[in-house]
C-alpha positions in Angstrom: -4.4 -18.3 -21.2 -5.3 -15.2 -19.2 -3.4 -12.9 -21.6 -5.2 -14.5 -24.6 -8.5 -14.1 -22.8 -7.8 -10.4 -22.2 -7.2 -9.8 -25.9 -10.4 -11.6 -26.8 -12.3 -9.6 -24.2 -10.8 -6.4 -25.7 -12.1 -7.3 -29.1 -15.5 -7.8 -27.6 -15.7 -4.4 -26.0 -15.9 -2.6 -29.3 -18.4 -3.2 -32.0 -16.0 -4.5 -34.6 -18.7 -5.0 -37.1 -19.4 -1.3 -37.2 -15.9 -0.4 -38.5 -16.2 1.8 -41.5 -12.9 3.5 -42.4 -9.3 4.3 -41.5 -8.4 8.0 -41.1 -4.7 8.7 -41.2 -3.2 11.6 -39.3 0.3 12.8 -40.2 2.6 15.2 -38.4 1.4 18.8 -39.0 -2.2 17.6 -38.9 -4.5 17.7 -36.0 -5.8 14.5 -34.4 -8.9 16.4 -33.3 -9.8 17.2 -36.9 -9.8 13.4 -37.6 -12.1 12.9 -34.6 -14.4 15.5 -35.9 -14.7 13.7 -39.3 -14.9 10.2 -37.8 -18.0 8.1 -37.7 -18.9 5.2 -35.5 -16.6 2.2 -36.2 -13.8 4.3 -37.7 -10.2 3.9 -36.7 -7.9 7.0 -36.5 -4.3 6.0 -37.3 -1.8 8.5 -35.9 1.6 8.4 -37.6 4.9 8.9 -35.7 5.6 12.5 -34.8 4.8 15.2 -32.3 1.2 16.4 -31.7 0.7 19.4 -29.4 -3.0 19.2 -28.6 -5.8 17.8 -26.5 -8.0 15.2 -28.1 -11.6 14.9 -27.0 -13.7 12.0 -28.3 -17.5 12.5 -27.7 -18.6 9.9 -30.2 -19.2 6.1 -29.9 -17.2 3.2 -31.3 -14.0 5.1 -32.2 -10.5 3.6 -32.2 -7.6 6.0 -31.7 -4.5 4.0 -32.6 -0.9 5.1 -32.8 1.3 3.7 -35.6 4.8 2.8 -34.2 7.6 2.4 -36.8 11.2 1.5 -36.0 10.6 2.5 -32.3 9.3 5.9 -33.3 6.0 6.7 -31.6 3.2 9.2 -32.2 3.7 11.5 -29.2 1.1 13.8 -27.6 3.2 16.6 -26.1 1.6 18.8 -23.4 4.6 21.1 -22.9 3.3 21.6 -19.3 0.8 24.1 -20.6 -2.0 21.7 -21.7 -4.1 19.9 -19.1 -5.3 16.7 -20.8 -4.0 14.6 -23.6 -7.0 12.4 -24.4 -10.5 12.8 -23.0 -13.4 10.5 -24.0 -17.1 10.4 -23.2 -18.2 8.1 -25.9 -18.9 4.4 -25.5 -16.8 1.7 -27.2 -13.6 3.8 -27.3 -10.2 2.3 -27.8 -7.0 4.3 -27.2 -3.7 2.5 -27.9 -0.1 2.9 -29.0 0.3 6.5 -28.0 3.2 8.2 -26.1 1.9 10.9 -23.8 4.3 13.4 -22.1 4.3 16.6 -20.1 0.6 17.3 -19.4 -0.7 18.9 -16.3 -3.9 17.0 -15.6 -4.6 13.6 -17.2 -3.0 11.4 -19.7 -6.1 9.5 -20.7 -9.4 10.2 -18.9 -12.8 8.6 -19.5 -15.8 10.7 -18.6 -18.6 8.2 -18.1 -17.6 6.2 -21.2 -18.5 2.5 -21.2 -16.9 -0.5 -23.0 -13.4 1.1 -23.2 -10.0 -0.4 -24.0 -6.8 1.5 -23.0 -3.7 -0.4 -24.0 -0.1 -0.3 -25.1 0.4 3.4 -24.2 3.5 5.0 -22.8 2.7 7.8 -20.4 5.3 9.9 -18.7 4.8 12.9 -16.4 1.2 13.4 -17.5 0.1 15.3 -14.4 -2.3 14.2 -11.7 -3.6 11.0 -13.3 -2.1 8.8 -16.0 -5.0 6.6 -17.0 -8.3 7.6 -15.4 -11.6 6.0 -16.3 -14.3 7.8 -14.3 -17.8 6.4 -13.9 -17.5 3.8 -16.6 -18.5 0.2 -17.0 -16.9 -2.8 -18.8 -13.3 -1.8 -19.5 -9.8 -3.2 -20.1 -6.6 -1.4 -19.2 -3.6 -3.5 -20.3 0.1 -3.4 -21.3 0.6 0.3 -20.5 3.8 1.8 -19.0 3.4 4.9 -16.8 5.7 6.9 -14.7 6.1 10.3 -13.0 2.4 10.8 -12.0 1.7 12.9 -9.0 -1.5 11.2 -7.8 -2.3 7.8 -9.4 -0.7 6.3 -12.5 -3.7 4.1 -13.1 -6.9 5.3 -11.3 -10.1 3.4 -11.7 -12.8 5.7 -10.2 -16.4 4.7 -9.6 -16.3 2.0 -12.2 -17.7 -1.5 -12.6 -16.3 -4.5 -14.4 -12.8 -3.4 -15.2 -9.7 -5.5 -15.7 -6.2 -3.9 -15.1 -3.7 -6.3 -16.6 0.0 -6.5 -17.4 0.9 -2.8 -16.8 4.1 -1.3 -15.5 3.7 1.7 -13.1 6.6 3.4 -11.3 8.0 6.7 -10.0 4.4 7.8 -9.1 2.6 8.5 -5.8 0.1 5.7 -6.3 0.8 2.9 -8.8 -2.7 1.4 -9.2 -5.7 2.9 -7.4 -9.2 1.2 -7.3 -11.5 3.8 -5.7 -15.2 3.4 -5.0 -15.3 0.6 -7.7 -16.8 -2.9 -7.9 -15.9 -6.1 -9.8 -12.3 -5.3 -10.5 -9.3 -7.6 -11.4 -5.8 -6.2 -10.9 -3.6 -9.0 -12.4 0.0 -9.4 -13.6 1.2 -5.8 -13.1 4.7 -4.7 -12.3 4.3 -2.1 -9.6 7.6 -0.7 -8.3 9.2 2.4 -6.9 6.0 4.3 -6.2 5.0 5.8 -2.8 2.3 3.2 -2.6 1.9 0.2 -4.9 -1.7 -0.9 -5.2 -4.6 0.7 -3.3 -8.3 -0.4 -3.0 -10.4 2.0 -1.0 -13.4 4.1 -0.5 -13.2 7.9 -0.7 -16.2 9.3 1.4 -18.5 11.8 -0.2 -18.4 10.5 -3.8 -21.7 9.6 -5.6 -20.8 5.9 -5.6 -20.5 4.8 -1.9 -19.0 1.3 -2.1 -16.0 -0.6 -3.2 -16.1 -4.4 -3.3 -15.3 -7.6 -5.2 -11.7 -6.8 -6.0 -9.1 -9.4 -7.0 -5.5 -8.4 -6.6 -3.3 -11.2 -7.9 -0.1 -12.2 -9.7 1.4 -8.8 -9.3 5.0 -7.8 -8.6 4.7 -5.2 -5.8 8.3 -4.2 -5.2 10.3 -1.4 -3.6 7.5 1.1 -3.4 9.5 3.6 -1.3 9.3 6.8 -3.4 8.9 10.1 -1.5 5.2 11.2 -1.5 4.9 14.2 -3.8 1.0 14.3 -3.9 -0.9 17.5 -3.5 -1.0 18.2 0.3 -4.3 17.3 1.9 -5.4 15.0 -0.9 -6.3 11.4 -0.1 -3.1 10.0 -1.5 -1.0 12.5 0.3 -1.7 10.3 3.4 -0.1 7.2 1.8 3.0 6.4 3.6 6.2 6.0 1.7 7.0 2.3 1.5 3.5 0.9 1.2 2.9 -2.3 -0.9 -0.8 -3.0 -1.0 -3.4 -0.9 0.9 -7.0 -1.9 1.5 -9.1 0.8 3.2 -12.8 0.3 3.8 -13.1 -1.9 0.6 -15.0 -5.2 1.0 -14.5 -8.6 -0.4 -10.9 -8.0 -1.6 -8.8 -11.1 -2.5 -5.0 -10.8 -2.4 -3.5 -13.8 -4.1 -0.2 -15.0 -5.7 1.5 -11.6 -5.5 5.2 -11.1 -4.9 5.5 -8.3 -2.4 9.0 -7.3 -1.3 11.1 -4.5 -0.1 8.3 -2.1 0.8 9.7 -0.4 3.9 6.4 0.8 5.5 4.2 -2.3 5.1 3.7 -5.2 2.7 -0.1 -5.3 3.0 -2.0 -2.7 5.1 -5.7 -3.0 6.0 -7.6 -0.2 7.7 -10.9 1.5 8.0 -11.7 5.1 7.2 -10.8 6.1 10.8 -7.1 5.4 9.9 -7.0 8.8 8.2 -8.2 11.3 10.8 -8.4 14.1 8.2 -11.0 12.2 6.2 -14.6 12.9 7.3 -17.0 10.0 7.4 -19.8 9.4 5.0 -22.9 7.9 6.6 -23.7 6.1 3.4 -20.2 4.4 3.2 -19.6 1.5 5.6 -16.1 2.4 7.0 -14.5 -1.0 7.5 -12.7 -3.4 5.2 -14.8 -6.6 5.6 -14.2 -10.1 4.3 -10.7 -9.5 3.1 -9.0 -12.8 2.0 -5.2 -13.0 2.0 -4.3 -16.2 0.1 -0.9 -17.4 -1.0 1.5 -14.6 -1.5 5.3 -14.4 -1.4 6.6 -11.7 0.9 9.9 -10.6 2.4 11.8 -7.6 3.7 8.7 -5.5 4.2 7.8 -3.1 7.0 11.3 -2.3 8.1 10.2 1.3 8.8 6.7 0.5 10.0 4.6 2.6 12.5 6.0 2.4 16.1 2.6 1.2 17.3 3.0 -1.8 14.9 6.7 -2.5 15.5 7.0 -2.1 19.3 4.7 -4.9 20.4 6.1 -7.1 17.7 9.7 -6.5 18.9 8.6 -7.3 22.5 7.0 -10.5 21.4 9.5 -11.5 18.8 13.0 -10.1 19.6 15.2 -9.6 16.6 12.3 -9.0 14.3 13.2 -6.4 11.6 10.0 -5.8 9.8 6.3 -6.6 9.3 4.6 -8.0 6.2 0.9 -7.5 7.1 -0.8 -5.1 9.5 -4.6 -4.8 10.1 -5.4 -1.6 11.9 -9.1 -1.7 11.2 -12.3 -3.2 12.7 -13.3 -5.2 9.6 -15.1 -8.5 10.0 -15.1 -11.8 8.2 -11.4 -11.7 7.1 -9.3 -14.7 6.6 -5.7 -15.6 5.8 -4.1 -18.7 4.4 -0.9 -19.9 6.3 -0.7 -16.9 8.6 2.5 -18.3 10.2 4.4 -17.6 6.9 4.3 -13.9 7.6 5.1 -11.4 10.2 1.8 -9.8 11.0 -0.1 -7.8 13.5 -3.8 -7.2 14.0 -5.0 -10.5 12.5 -6.3 -12.1 15.6 -9.9 -11.9 14.3 -8.9 -13.4 10.9 -9.8 -17.0 10.5 -7.9 -19.5 8.3 -9.0 -19.3 4.7 -10.1 -22.4 2.9 -7.7 -23.6 0.2 -9.2 -21.8 -2.7 -8.1 -19.7 -5.7 -9.5 -17.1 -8.1 -7.8 -18.6 -11.1 -11.1 -19.7 -12.7 -12.2 -16.0 -12.7 -10.6 -15.0 -16.0 -12.2 -11.6 -16.4 -14.7 -9.3 -14.9 -15.4 -7.6 -18.2 -18.8 -8.5 -19.7 -19.5 -10.8 -22.6 -21.7 -8.2 -24.3 -21.1 -4.5 -24.5 -23.0 -2.3 -22.1 -25.8 -0.4 -24.0 -24.9 3.1 -24.9 -25.7 5.4 -21.9 -29.1 7.1 -22.5 -29.2 10.5 -20.6 -32.6 12.1 -20.2 -32.8 15.8 -20.7 -33.2 16.4 -17.0 -30.3 14.2 -16.1 -27.5 15.9 -18.0 -26.2 17.8 -14.9 -26.1 14.7 -12.8 -24.3 12.7 -15.5 -21.7 15.4 -15.9 -21.2 15.6 -12.1 -20.7 11.8 -11.9 -18.5 11.5 -15.0 -16.4 14.6 -14.7 -16.7 16.6 -11.4 -16.5 13.7 -9.0 -13.1 12.9 -10.3 -11.7 15.9 -8.4 -14.5 16.8 -5.9 -15.9 14.8 -3.1 -18.7 16.2 -0.9 -16.7 17.0 2.2 -13.2 15.6 1.5 -10.4 17.3 -0.1 -9.3 15.5 -3.3 -7.6 17.4 -6.2 -10.2 20.1 -6.0 -12.0 21.7 -3.0 -14.9 19.8 -1.4 -18.3 20.3 -2.9 -19.5 21.9 0.3 -16.9 24.6 -0.2 -18.1 25.2 -3.8 -21.6 25.4 -2.6 -20.7 28.0 0.0 -19.0 30.1 -2.6 -21.7 29.8 -5.4 -25.0 29.0 -3.7 -27.8 30.8 -5.6 -25.4 31.7 -8.4 -25.2 28.7 -10.8 -24.5 31.0 -13.8 -21.4 32.2 -12.1 -20.2 28.7 -11.4 -20.9 27.6 -15.0 -18.8 30.5 -16.2 -16.0 29.5 -13.8 -16.2 25.9 -15.0 -15.5 27.2 -18.6 -12.9 29.8 -17.6 -11.3 28.9 -14.3 -8.8 31.2 -12.6 -6.3 29.8 -10.0 -7.1 31.4 -6.7 -5.7 29.2 -4.0 -2.1 28.0 -3.5 -3.2 24.7 -1.9 -5.0 23.4 -5.0 -3.7 22.9 -8.5 -5.0 24.9 -11.4 -8.4 23.7 -12.6 -8.5 22.7 -16.3 -11.0 24.6 -18.4 -14.1 22.6 -19.1 -15.1 24.7 -22.1 -15.4 21.7 -24.3 -18.7 21.0 -22.5 -21.7 22.8 -24.0 -23.0 25.9 -22.2 -26.2 24.1 -21.5 -24.5 21.2 -19.7 -22.2 23.5 -17.8 -25.2 25.3 -16.4 -27.0 22.0 -15.6 -24.0 20.6 -13.8 -23.5 23.8 -11.8 -27.1 23.6 -10.7 -26.7 19.9 -9.8 -23.5 20.5 -7.9 -25.1 23.2 -5.8 -28.0 20.8 -5.0 -25.8 17.9 -3.8 -26.4 17.0 -0.1 -23.9 14.1 0.5 
């Protein structure tokens, strides 16, 4: 029933009544040319073949759909020289049935686009993020397969009302990452052989300061023991090899009916922002993971290589113990656990017993009606671009993929024109950060406005 409901929800996210025409793209033609010709409601059908380009969709109600025949896929090939495969900023965008390989930045990235559907895509070695909706609302990410991503295979950043359903993610640093987002369902995914499986957390210094109301259920979280190959100093570079589910500073997270096995560092880890000493606090982000609910889950053979401060007291109290399923290292309040004695755990003394309950009646967090198209006033263009694009790589005082905003301000304060030029034509200057992708698809006016806004940000 849940799978059926997700398909129905996906149909609701796009204004199907606006569909006007099919535009067919064949090998040797450019997908971007089809996007340029497309009108609201059109479907772009990409035939099997190799397409060496970046596709940018800045219109509303467009479907980009690959045509798969006899196991032959339409393949976007980055050749490790292109940064992004698909970027969209429009509302009502669907991206499906594409194979994406060998990009340096992102496989599919949403830049403040609402009412999105990303499904049935096969993404391999697409750079830093595989599927990355940023600052969007009302989205569905389902039935995608992703591997070889050096930050997060699926990264939901600063989004509301998103369902992440029935995906397979493996051989990446983070499998599924819910960051500074609210009203999220992560359900029915196969998350294996990553450094960390599923993460729900707050990154301090982003424009959205909270993460809450997150359901993590019915997932297979297995053998996430891959070596961490993230960019040194980034948030996910601190994820320990062997982590199943991590909850850091996110509130009202429910963990239910997951199978969590063979994660050598921890099955479920709960912490506040103090757990990562290199992460500076944000006075507007409450640092603890409050009201976490751990309901029925099947767990075994986790935590066989846990932190000494976790294992040593356990071994003293329980001789012969080989691992730990759940560790709470934070100061969060209001947490509860159902049938605590089923698991080997530490730090749950302040957790009460959960009532016998379930999230099964919550079928989706997507909305019954599409979110209205985002209206951006003339004076708000810089802020919108900062939220939808820049904040994907820059936090105020925390190292993400790019340098902290405070560093950018120190370099360019009083020189927004110089920053706008760098945004369009960046040059790699520092070995501890990856090359910044050119943002020359953004108009000169918006580049200048976002430069001014970035230099004015105070937190």
